[in-house]
N, C-alpha and C positions, 0 to 999 in steps of 0.2 A: 586540363580536365582529366580526372582519374577514371579507371575502368568501372563501369556501372555493374553492380551486383545483379545476378539473375534471381529475382524474387518471384516466387510462385504467385499466380493470380489468386485473388481473394474470391474464389467462386463458391457458390452455394451458401448454405446457412452456417452461422457460427454459434455454437452452443456456449453460452456464457454461464458458468456454474459458480456459485458462491457457497462455501462452507460457512454457515451462519446466514440467517434470513431475518435479522433484526432491523434496527433503525437504518444503518448504513446501506445494507443490501436493498431493502425495500424502497428507500429513497432513490437509489440508483436505478432500480427497475422503473419506478414511477416517472422519473425524469426522462429516461430514454423513451418510454412509451409516449410521454407527452410531446417529445421532440418528433417522434414518428408521426404523430397526429397533427403536427403543426401548431400545438397549443403553446409551447414555450421554447425559447432559444436555449442553446447549450452553453449557458454562461459558466465560465470556470474551466471549460474543457479546451486544452491546448490542441488536441487532435481536431476539434471541430471549428474553433474560432481563431486559432493562432496562425500567424503568417511566418514564413521563413524567407530570409533574403538569400538570393542566388547571385553570385558574381560580385562585381564592384558596386559601390554605392551609387555611382553615376548611372548604372544600368537601371536602377529602380525596379528590379525584378523581384517581387515579393509575393509569391503565390500563397494561398492557404496550404497548410501542411497536409490536409486531407486531399488536396488536389496535386500535391507534389509526390507523395508516397502512396503506394497502393494499399490503403487501409480497407478493412471490411466496412461495408455500408451499414449504417445503423438499422436500416429496414431488414437486414438479413440476420439480426441477432435474435436468438431464442433463449429465454431465461430458465434457470433451474437452480436448485440448491438443496442443502441439508440443514436441518435444525432440530435440536432436541425438543423444542416446543412445536406442536403440530398445527399451529395457525397457518392458513394460507397467506399469500403475500399481502392481500388486502387487509385481512384481520391483523396481521403483524404490523402493517403500516398504521392502522388506526390505533393499535395498542402503543406503538412508539410515539405517536403524537407529534411527529415532525411536520407533516403536511396537513394543511387545512382540508376539511371535507370537500370543498368546491374544487380542489385540485385532484382529489382522489376519485370523485364521482365519474368523470368522463372516461377513466381507465379502470373502473372497478371490475368489470368483467374479465379483462386481461389479467389483472392482479389476482383475482379469485382463482384463475386457472393455474397459477403457479403454486403448487403444493409441495411442501418440503419432503424430501426423502428422509428416511430415518438416519439419524446422525451417529457417528462414532463419538462417544462422550463419556468422560469420567469426571465425576464431581470433585474428585480430589485435585483436579487441575483448575477448576473454576468453582470455588466453594460456594459462592453466592448465587449460583444459577442452578435451577432444577428443571427437569424435563423427562417425559416418559417416551418420547418418540426417538428411541435409541436402538442401536443394533446390539445383538448378542452374538458371541462367537466363542469357539473353543480356545482361541488365542488371538493375539493381535495380528498375526498373518491372515487368519480367517477374516478378521474385520477389514483388513486392507483389500482382500479379494472380493469381499462384498461391495466395497466402494468401487472397485474396478468394474464389477458387474453393473452397478448403477450407471457408471459412465458409459459403458457400452450400450446399455438399454436406452439411456437418454438419447444418445447419438442416433440409434436406430429408430426409436419412436418418433423423434422430431426431424428425421431425415437431415441431420447435420453433416456437413463436410468436415468440420473441425470443431474441437473443443478448446476452451481456455478456462482456467480456474483462478479466482482471486479470493484469498482468505478474508472473509468479513466477519469471522467469529470473534468471540470474546477473548480477552487477554488471559492467557494461561499463567499459572504460577511460575515464578522465576526459577530457573535452573541453570547450572553450569554444564558445560560439555562433559559427558561421562564416557567411560570406555566403550559403551555400546554405540556411541555416536561417532567413533573415530575411524571406522571403516565400513564399507558396504557389507562385508562378510559378517562383521560383528553385529551390525544393525539387523540383518536378516535373521541371524541366530536369535537376537533379542526379540524379534517379532514372534518367532516360533516358541520362545520360552517365556513369553509374557513379561518381558523386562519392564519393571515399573518406571524406568527412566525414559521410556518412549511415550511421548505425549500424543493426544489425538491429532493435533495439527501435523505432527511428523508422519502419522499414518496416512493422512490425506495426501501429503506431499509424496510419499513413497508410491501410493496408488496412482497418482497422477503421472508421475515419471514413468511408472511401469507401462502406462498406456500412451506414453509419449505426448503428454498434454502439458503445455506451459503452465507454471504455477507461480503466482506472486503472493507474498505474505504481507497483509496489511496490519498485523498486530506486532507487538514488541517481543513476543516470546520466541524461543528457539524453534525453528521450523525447517526452512531450506538452508539455513546458515550453519549447518553441522557438516563435518567432513564426509560422512556417509552419504548424505543426500547430494552434496556437491559432486562427489565421485559418481554417483548414479546418474545425475543429470548430464555430466560429461559423457559417460558411457552410452547413454541412450539418446544423445543429441537433443536434449530438451532445455529450453531457456528457463531460468529461475530468477527471481528478484525479491528483494525485501530490504528493510522491514519497517513496519509501523508508519501508516499514512501520516504525512506531514500536513496538518490542517490548521489549527488555531494558534496557540501560543508559540509553538516551536516554529511555525511558519514565520511569525514576526521576528523571532530570534535570528533566523537565517537571512532575513532582510536587513535587520538593524546592525547585527554584529559585524558583517562585512563593511558597513559604512563607518562604524567606529574605528575598525582596524585600518581602513584605507586612509582615514584622516589622522591616524596615530593618536587617537584619544584613549586614555587609560580607563580601566574598569576596576573598581574596588569590590563591587558586589552586584548580584542580580538575583533578586528574590521573586519567585513566581508562585502564585497559588491559584487554584481553580475551584469552582463549584459547578457540578453538573448532576443531573438527576435521571438520566436515561439508564438503560441496562448496562452500558459501559461504566457509568458512575457507580452503580450497585456492585458490579464485579470488582472494580478497582477499590472498593471499600475493604476488600480483603487484603491484608498486608502482603501476602505472597504474590498476588496478581499486581498490586501496586508496585512491588519491587521491579517487576519486568518493565513497567512503564517508566519508572523513575530512572533506571539505568539507560533506557533509550533517550529520554529527554535530557539527561545531564551530559551526555557525550557531545552534544552539538557545539557548545561554546568552545570547548578545548580544542577541537579540530579546526575551527575557524580562526581562533585567536592565536594559536600556537604560542603558549606562554613560555616554552623553552627557547623560542627564537626572539620573543619580545618580553623579557623578564621585567623590565622597568615599567611596563604597562599592564601586564596580566598575571604575573606569577603569584600574586596574593589574592586573586579573584575568589570571592566567596559566592558560590552558586547553589541555591536551594530551590527545590521544587516540591510543591504540596498539591494534592488533589483531594477534595472533600465531596462526599456524596450528599446532595441536597435535593431530595425528591421534587419539591415545587418547581425547580428550574427546568426539569425534564431535559429535552435535548438542547436547550438554549444555554450552552455553557458560558460562564463568565470567567475570564482570566485577568488577574491583576498582576502587574509587574512593577516592581520598584528597582530602578537601575541607578546605581551610584557611579558616575563617571568623573574623571578629572582631566584637566587640560594644562595649558601653559603655566609654568611655575607651580604645578600640582594643585591649582585651585579646584575645589570640588564643585560638582553640579549634579543635578538629579533629573531623571526622566521618569514619569509615572504613566502607565498605560492601563486603561480599563477596556478590555476587548469583549464586548457582548456578542458572541458569535453563535452560529448554529452549526454544531459539529458535523452532523450528517450532510447538511447542505454543502459544506466545504469538502467533505470526503467523497461525495458521489461523483463529481467530475474526475477525481483522481482514479476511482475504481474503473470508470469508463475508459480513460486514457490508458491505464495499465492493461486492460483487457485487449484493446486494439493494438497497442504497441507490442505486447507479448505475442499476440497472434502474428503480427508482422515479422517479429524476430524469428519465430518458428518457420515461417514461409521463406525466410532468408537464410535458413540453415544455421542459425546461431544456436549455441549451446552453452550451458553453464550459467554463471553469474552475469547478469545484464547490468553492469555498473552504469551504463549510460542513462538508466532510469532512476538514478539517485535523486533526481529532481523531486520525486514524489514521496521520499521516505525520510523519517526522522533519523533513522540509524541505518544508513545505506550499506548494503552488502558489497564487498569489494573482492577482487580476485587477488590471489597470491599474498594474502595478509597485508595488503597495502593500507595505509591510513585513509579513511573515507574522506571525501570532499563534501563539506556541508554548506559551503557558500552557495546560496540559491542561484546567483547569477553565473557563477562558473558551471554549476550543474546544468543550467539551461543552455549554455554555450556548448557543453559536451553533448547534450542530447541532440541539439540541432546539427552540430558538426557530424555526428554519427549518421544522421539521416542524409546529410549532404554527400558524405563519402559513399554510402550505400547506393545513392542515385547517380554516382559518377561526377559529382560536382566537387569543387575545391572547398576545404574548410575555411571559415572566416576567422582571420587572425587579428583583424582591426589594425593591421600595419599600414600606415599611409592611407592610400585610397581604398584599401581592402576593408 
């Protein structure tokens, strides 16, 4: 048994803030409120329903994760957020159309009390979204300071002991790392000088780290994965994680691709297309925002399959991803996959998948888990990139420019082994009786 980390107690209230109060955020709020009231179980949440094995298999010691590590209690969570549209959380949930009225009605009052703070928003970054509930400032540093004041005021008003932030906002336009992103000094000068390469999500991240608040990025755009923000998180001892919640089609890829690779089955092509009609679909109808999502989705297979190591199986793989905005589908996304595989003596085979999923229903437990685990990491004095949370992301952020691990099962092992080590237990290696 290794030495147990000294993790601060999860005392008092946890302020759970989301930049973005659309479908994903309001579905998360509603689900947690329903759990608090005993209306629904926390299906999909590893922190609430997952077990973790301790010791040898023969010991059969498998407590719930929430009983093994000192997570915040769901009843201690207080919700808040920012959005350029000034609907309260109930109005936003109705507009999103994810949840049925009979699920919203028992928690209507609580949702109506969650009102959005004015957002840092530039339409040039999200061209297909409009809103008037936005901040004005003399420069981007002023906007960051206004966010910091929001955070302080929320913490004081709701008597919170700690805060955690999970980005649930729309996908910003694709960008590459620019000079302003390469150091903290350059970034802070850019804030003062209104550098156009600093996006709203990066301003939120900077503000959060300034107040020593953990920040996870659920969208595919550059946010906490730029050198300046990583440097700042290390300096201020703040955990960061990202990016892009792993929900529907990509979740299936990270389940299936490791299976093909483990059986040494070849892949000629993987064609993926989606239709969805929620705000996310409308935003992604803009080519610049879609580019951010496309880059995130396309990177998964290459890192799992390692075509440079398995050229006979994967070097000629053709991988294409399409997303189409189709308003009648609303939040009930449909993803089609055509997978061309080959086996012994190169005989071809096909797999076809039609996944009729509910995007926000799959995302909400991820948001909850990230909030609780990021709070845990902060209380355990962790800082910088939290690679052990790769399990939740399409495009996992790594330390030291390492290749990300996208195999869902390896990611889960890494997550659970991290918790074991923090609690003074030996990691599970699956060697012999282990």
